[in-house]
Each structure stands twice: as structure tokens, then as C-alpha cells.
C-alpha positions as CSV (number, residue, x, y, z in Angstrom):
1,M,16.5,-13.2,-13.0
2,S,20.2,-13.6,-12.1
3,G,22.3,-10.6,-13.2
4,E,19.3,-8.8,-14.8
5,R,19.7,-5.1,-15.2
6,V,17.2,-4.4,-17.9
7,G,14.6,-1.8,-17.1
8,G,16.5,0.2,-14.4
9,S,19.1,0.2,-11.7
10,A,19.8,-2.9,-9.6
11,Q,17.7,-1.3,-6.8
12,D,14.8,-0.7,-9.2
13,V,14.9,-4.3,-10.6
14,T,15.0,-5.7,-7.0
15,Y,12.2,-3.4,-5.9
16,R,10.0,-4.6,-8.7
17,W,10.9,-8.3,-8.0
18,L,10.0,-7.8,-4.3
19,K,6.7,-6.1,-5.1
20,Q,5.7,-9.0,-7.3
21,H,6.8,-11.6,-4.8
22,I,5.0,-9.9,-1.9
23,G,1.9,-9.7,-4.1
24,T,1.8,-13.5,-4.3
25,L,2.0,-14.1,-0.5
26,P,-1.3,-15.1,1.3
27,R,-2.9,-12.1,2.8
28,D,-3.7,-13.8,6.1
29,A,-0.2,-15.0,6.9
30,G,2.9,-13.0,7.8
31,S,6.2,-13.8,6.2
32,F,9.9,-12.9,6.8
33,L,12.3,-12.0,4.0
34,T,16.1,-11.8,4.5
35,E,18.5,-9.8,2.5
36,S,20.5,-12.9,1.6
37,E,17.5,-14.8,0.4
38,V,16.4,-11.9,-1.8
39,A,19.9,-11.4,-3.1
40,V,20.1,-15.1,-4.2
41,A,16.7,-15.0,-5.8
42,T,17.3,-11.8,-7.8
43,G,21.0,-12.3,-8.5
44,M,21.7,-8.9,-6.9
45,S,24.2,-7.8,-4.3
46,R,22.9,-7.1,-0.8
47,T,23.2,-3.3,-1.1
48,P,20.4,-2.8,-3.7
49,V,18.4,-5.4,-1.9
50,R,18.6,-3.4,1.4
51,E,17.7,-0.2,-0.5
52,A,14.7,-1.8,-2.1
53,L,13.5,-3.2,1.2
54,L,13.8,0.3,2.8
55,R,11.9,1.7,-0.1
56,L,9.1,-0.8,0.4
57,E,9.0,-0.1,4.1
58,T,8.3,3.6,3.4
59,E,5.3,2.4,1.3
60,G,3.9,0.3,4.1
61,L,4.4,-3.0,2.4
62,L,6.8,-4.5,5.0
63,Q,8.6,-3.7,8.3
64,I,12.3,-4.0,8.8
65,V,13.1,-6.0,12.0
66,P,16.7,-5.6,13.2
67,K,18.7,-8.8,13.0
68,K,15.7,-10.8,11.6
69,G,14.9,-9.3,8.2
70,A,11.9,-7.8,6.6
71,F,8.5,-8.8,7.9
72,V,5.6,-8.8,5.5
73,P,2.6,-8.5,7.8
74,P,-0.8,-10.2,7.3
75,I,-3.6,-8.1,5.9
76,S,-6.5,-8.2,8.3
77,D,-10.2,-7.8,7.5
78,A,-10.0,-4.3,9.0
79,D,-7.1,-3.5,6.6
80,V,-9.2,-4.7,3.6
81,R,-12.2,-2.6,4.7
82,A,-10.0,0.5,5.2
83,V,-8.4,0.3,1.8
84,L,-11.7,-0.3,0.0
85,Q,-13.4,2.5,1.9
86,A,-10.7,4.9,0.8
87,R,-10.9,3.6,-2.8
88,A,-14.7,4.1,-2.7
89,L,-14.3,7.8,-1.8
90,L,-11.7,8.4,-4.5
91,E,-13.4,6.3,-7.2
92,D,-16.8,7.8,-6.6
93,W,-15.3,11.3,-6.9
94,S,-13.3,10.4,-10.0
95,A,-16.2,8.7,-11.8
96,R,-18.3,11.8,-11.4
97,R,-15.5,14.0,-12.6
98,V,-14.8,12.1,-15.8
99,V,-18.4,12.2,-17.2
100,P,-19.2,13.2,-19.9
101,T,-16.4,11.0,-21.2
102,S,-14.6,11.3,-24.5
103,P,-14.9,8.5,-27.0
104,D,-11.1,8.1,-27.1
105,F,-11.0,7.5,-23.3
106,L,-13.8,5.0,-23.5
107,T,-11.8,3.2,-26.3
108,R,-8.7,3.2,-24.0
109,L,-10.7,1.6,-21.2
110,E,-12.2,-1.0,-23.6
111,E,-8.7,-1.9,-24.7
112,L,-7.6,-2.4,-21.1
113,V,-10.6,-4.7,-20.5
114,A,-9.7,-6.7,-23.6
115,E,-6.0,-6.9,-22.5
116,Q,-7.1,-8.1,-19.1
117,R,-9.2,-10.8,-20.6
118,T,-6.1,-12.3,-22.2
119,L,-4.5,-12.5,-18.7
120,V,-7.1,-14.6,-16.9
121,G,-4.6,-17.4,-16.4
122,D,-2.0,-15.2,-14.8
123,P,-3.4,-13.7,-11.5
124,M,-0.4,-11.3,-11.0
125,A,-0.5,-10.0,-14.6
126,F,-4.3,-9.8,-14.3
127,I,-4.1,-7.6,-11.2
128,V,-1.5,-5.4,-12.8
129,C,-3.8,-4.8,-15.7
130,D,-6.7,-4.2,-13.2
131,R,-4.6,-1.5,-11.6
132,A,-4.1,0.1,-15.0
133,F,-7.8,0.2,-15.6
134,H,-8.7,1.9,-12.4
135,R,-5.7,4.2,-12.4
136,A,-6.7,5.5,-15.8
137,I,-10.0,6.6,-14.5
138,V,-8.5,8.3,-11.5
139,E,-5.9,10.1,-13.6
140,Q,-8.5,11.2,-16.1
141,A,-10.3,13.0,-13.2
142,G,-7.3,15.4,-13.3
143,N,-6.2,15.7,-9.6
144,P,-2.5,14.6,-9.4
145,V,-2.5,14.6,-5.6
146,L,-5.4,12.2,-5.4
147,A,-4.0,10.1,-8.2
148,E,-0.7,9.7,-6.3
149,F,-2.6,8.8,-3.1
150,Y,-4.8,6.3,-5.0
151,E,-1.7,4.6,-6.4
152,S,-0.4,4.0,-2.9
153,L,-3.7,2.4,-1.9
154,R,-3.6,0.1,-5.0
155,D,0.0,-1.0,-4.0
156,R,-1.3,-2.1,-0.6
157,Q,-3.9,-4.3,-2.1
158,I,-1.9,-6.3,-4.7
159,R,-2.0,-9.3,-2.4
160,M,-5.7,-8.9,-1.8
161,G,-6.5,-8.9,-5.5
162,V,-4.2,-11.8,-6.4
163,R,-5.6,-13.9,-3.6
164,A,-9.2,-13.1,-4.7
165,V,-8.5,-14.0,-8.3
166,A,-6.4,-17.1,-7.6
167,S,-8.8,-18.6,-5.1
168,S,-12.0,-18.3,-7.1
169,A,-12.8,-20.2,-10.3
170,N,-14.9,-17.4,-11.7
171,R,-13.6,-14.2,-10.0
172,A,-11.6,-13.1,-13.0
173,E,-14.8,-13.3,-15.2
174,V,-16.8,-11.4,-12.6
175,V,-14.1,-8.6,-12.6
176,L,-14.2,-8.4,-16.4
177,S,-18.0,-8.1,-16.4
178,E,-17.9,-5.4,-13.7
179,H,-15.2,-3.5,-15.6
180,S,-17.3,-3.6,-18.8
181,A,-20.2,-2.3,-16.7
182,I,-18.1,0.6,-15.5
183,V,-17.2,1.5,-19.1
184,E,-20.9,1.4,-20.1
185,A,-21.8,3.5,-17.0
186,L,-19.2,6.1,-18.0
187,R,-20.6,6.1,-21.5
188,S,-24.1,6.9,-20.1
189,G,-22.9,10.3,-19.1
190,D,-24.8,10.1,-15.8
191,P,-22.5,10.8,-12.8
192,D,-24.7,8.7,-10.4
193,V,-24.7,5.7,-12.7
194,A,-20.9,5.9,-13.2
195,A,-20.3,6.2,-9.4
196,D,-22.7,3.3,-8.6
197,A,-20.9,1.0,-11.1
198,H,-17.6,1.6,-9.2
199,I,-19.2,1.0,-5.8
200,T,-20.8,-2.2,-7.0
201,H,-17.4,-3.4,-8.2
202,L,-15.8,-2.6,-4.8
203,R,-18.5,-4.3,-2.8
204,S,-18.0,-7.4,-5.0
205,T,-14.3,-7.3,-4.3
206,M,-14.9,-7.1,-0.6
207,A,-17.2,-10.1,-0.8
208,A,-14.7,-12.1,-2.8
209,L,-12.1,-11.5,-0.1
210,G,-14.5,-12.9,2.5
211,V,-14.9,-9.6,4.3
212,S,-18.2,-8.3,5.6
213,G,-18.6,-4.6,4.9
214,G,-22.0,-4.1,6.5
215,E,-24.9,-2.2,4.9
216,P,-24.2,1.1,3.1
217,E,-25.4,4.1,4.9
218,Q,-25.7,6.3,1.8
219,R,-24.9,6.5,-1.8
220,G,-21.2,5.8,-2.4
221,S,-20.5,4.5,1.1
222,L,-18.8,1.1,1.6
223,W,-19.1,0.0,5.2
């Protein structure tokens, strides 16, 4: 990546590199990153590296520790539950809002599932496409404030998703099957069916991460 400037400023390029790198780190282990290490890895000067690290700190992906570097904290079971519970609320609401669904939107979702299928051998690219699938549904619901909040939740769980896909021989196929089920549930035009398909997918994700969520208390809950 040395000297690369394509696709944005030096800070933007470094920011994207860091996000991808952080996404590959094991969720149960903390890691330190130094400005000098990132500068060497990206071929950038330390100024855009510092700016990118500060940007990621505001997003909650790392913590700047004076004289030590940037600490990427482990993601606890409680963190996983909190993120997936928040997603459950947003995706339940979004799924109900987008039905009845237009044929064009269903085709778009089917294309994303097909694209994701081609990425099974690349966990990071697979998860990026996974984000696009779920983000499309939330954005289709038409609330930009919730869409922005949802995007911040998805950023926090990149490492969760990569770990789940990379550590299980068939997790990617399960995800693809569940995404296809979500598309069919949206096609049904029944809000309850659409919401339930999302919650089933999130419960499956929690199980793949080895986190116990407990028994649901009501429709749409995830704890």
C-alpha cells in the first residue's frame, strides 16, 4: 500500500486501512498499534496516521494511550450482546417499515446475496458485503438518523463478524441461507414474518460468536 493515494486523502486511505486491520484482530484479545508501525505499513507520514487514529477513537474502535499508542480493546460477551440487542431493535423496526417491498428493492437484495456468495473465501470482503445487505434494509426504512446510528453499530462489530466467519467451516453458508430467508420474508409482505427472519439471523450470529443471549422475553427481543 506504500504511497497509495487513490480513493481519498492520506488520512482517508489510512483510516480505511486501519479499519480493515482492526477488523481482522481477534475479538477476545486487546492489541496496541503505534503511529510508527501504521506509518510503515501504509506508506503514509505520521500526521495522517495520527488523524486517522483520532477519528477511529471518536467512533469507539480504539483508545489513544499517551506515550504508548492506540489500544484496540477486546470485545467482551457483554459488548456482543449490547450491539446485537441494539441491532435487533433497529432491524425489527426497519423490517416492518419496508413491507410491502418493491420488486426492484428485492432484486437489489438478491444481487447483494449473490455477490456475497462469491466472497465466501474472503472473510473481510464477505463481512463488508454483509454490512451492505443489512444497511440497505435500514436505509430503505427511510429514517436517516436511525440509519446513521445503525452504521455506527455495524462498525463496532466488524471484528465480531470476521471472527465468526473465519472460525467456522460453514458459518458463511449459514449466513447466506439466512439472508435469503430475509429476502423471502420481505417478499411475503407480512411485517411479523419479516421481523422474525431478522431476529432469527441475529440469534444465529450470537450463537456463532459463542455468546449466550438467554431466552427471548417477547417478539423481537434478543436477550
